[in-house]
N, C-alpha and C positions, 0 to 999 in steps of 0.2 A: 861473100869468099872471107874464110876467116882469117884474122890478125895472129901473125906468128912472133912476129919482130916489136920489140918495145922499146925504144930509144928513152933516152936519161943525158940529159946535156944542159949548155947554156940558155939554149932554146926552149928547153920546157921540159919538162918529164910525162911521162907514159909509165903511169901504174905506179906504185907503192907500196908500204907494208900491208893493205888489205887483199890486196891481188898475191899474197903468196901461194898457194895454190897452185893460181897458173904460172909466175914468175920464177917459181922455186926459192930457196929463205934468201939466196944475195942476190939474186936479183931484187928482188922486193926491198930490200934493205937496201941493196944501192940507189934505187928509185927515190924511197921514202929521202934517203939521205941527201938525194940532189931535191929535193924537194924543199924538204924544209931548210938547205941554203948551205948545210956542214959540202965543204967541195970534194969532190971527188971527178974523177976524168971522165971526160964525155962515153956511153958508151951505149951498148943492146944488148937484148933480154934474148933469148929464143923460150919460147913458152915449152914450157910441160905439153900442154897440147900438139907442137909439133914434133916434139920427141914420138906421143905414142902415134899419131896421123903417118909418123917413117915407116914404124914396125907393121903397123897393120897394112902398107902396102909395099912389103918384103922390102923395107930396106932404100924405099926410092921417097924422094923429096915431095912436098906435098904440091 
């Protein structure tokens, strides 16, 4: 099963700047800032792969 959601927050960070193509610019930068200790609110990023799959499946969630 593919991973479509990546978390960032006090418990850790899934992703970073190196995952820009997968997380998009904002998602990758928020994860990277959290990873290096810059305070950002906890959150998550839905990957670009999820969007591609959504459209492939005629607007249905993967």
